[in-house]
C-alpha positions as CSV (number, residue, x, y, z in Angstrom):
1,X,13.0,-3.4,-8.3
2,X,12.5,-0.6,-11.1
3,X,8.4,-0.4,-10.8
4,X,7.8,-0.1,-7.2
5,X,11.0,2.5,-6.7
6,X,9.5,4.4,-9.5
7,X,6.5,4.0,-7.6
8,X,7.7,5.3,-4.6
9,X,9.4,8.4,-5.5
10,X,6.1,9.5,-7.7
11,X,4.0,9.6,-4.8
12,X,7.2,11.7,-2.7
13,X,6.8,13.9,-5.5
14,X,3.1,14.8,-5.0
15,X,3.4,15.5,-1.7
16,X,6.6,17.9,-2.0
17,X,6.2,21.7,-2.6
18,X,8.6,24.6,-2.7
19,X,9.8,26.9,-0.4
20,X,7.2,30.0,0.1
21,X,9.2,32.9,0.8
22,X,7.2,33.2,4.0
23,X,9.9,29.6,5.3
24,X,12.5,31.4,5.2
25,X,12.7,33.8,7.8
26,X,14.0,32.6,10.5
27,X,17.8,34.1,9.3
28,X,19.1,30.5,7.9
29,X,18.4,30.8,4.4
30,X,19.2,33.0,2.2
31,X,17.7,33.4,-2.0
32,X,21.0,33.0,-4.5
33,X,19.6,34.8,-7.8
34,X,21.3,35.2,-10.7
35,X,20.8,36.2,-14.8
36,X,20.7,33.2,-17.2
37,X,22.0,35.7,-19.5
38,X,24.8,37.1,-18.2
39,X,25.9,35.6,-15.4
40,X,25.2,38.5,-12.8
41,X,24.9,36.9,-9.1
42,X,23.5,38.4,-5.9
43,X,22.3,36.5,-2.8
44,X,19.0,38.3,-1.1
45,X,17.7,38.5,2.0
46,X,14.5,37.4,1.6
47,X,12.5,40.1,4.2
48,X,13.5,41.9,1.5
49,X,11.5,40.0,-1.1
50,X,8.1,39.5,1.6
51,X,8.3,43.5,2.1
52,X,8.1,42.9,-2.3
53,X,5.9,40.1,-3.3
54,X,4.5,38.6,0.0
55,X,4.9,35.7,2.1
56,X,3.1,33.2,-0.3
57,X,5.5,33.0,-2.8
58,X,7.5,30.1,-4.2
59,X,11.7,31.1,-4.6
60,X,11.3,29.5,-7.6
61,X,8.6,31.8,-9.1
62,X,10.4,35.0,-7.7
63,X,12.3,35.2,-10.8
64,X,8.8,35.9,-12.6
65,X,9.2,39.0,-10.5
66,X,12.7,40.3,-10.6
67,X,15.2,41.7,-13.8
68,X,18.5,42.1,-13.8
69,X,20.6,45.3,-12.8
70,X,23.1,45.0,-15.5
71,X,22.1,43.6,-18.9
72,X,18.0,43.9,-17.6
73,X,16.6,40.6,-18.9
74,X,14.0,39.4,-17.1
75,X,15.6,35.6,-17.0
76,X,16.4,35.1,-13.6
77,X,16.7,31.9,-11.9
78,X,16.3,31.5,-7.8
79,X,16.8,29.1,-5.6
80,X,17.4,29.0,-1.4
81,X,21.1,28.7,-0.4
82,X,20.5,27.3,3.5
83,X,23.6,29.4,5.3
84,X,26.0,26.0,7.3
85,X,26.8,28.2,10.3
86,X,30.4,28.7,11.6
87,X,32.8,26.2,11.8
88,X,34.7,25.9,15.6
89,X,37.5,26.5,16.3
90,X,39.7,23.3,17.9
91,X,41.4,24.5,21.2
92,X,45.5,23.5,20.6
93,X,45.9,21.0,23.7
94,X,48.9,22.8,24.9
């Protein structure tokens, strides 16, 4: 069974592609970036990144274009963060 599962997983990975900045412009996603050297962390709106880098840059690739504002390291990692909708408040029956 393992070989069959691996075959399907490999086929699926070939069709997947990383999200591009332009894919994140609907407002439900932010980009999380952190410095691998000092741990500085920041959430960034995709619109700011699209203005600077363009819509076709993949999200994992944007770390190449960034620099930590604390330690000036260029070892930056980035990933999309899907924002969850605000939870609905339950009304107490009274």
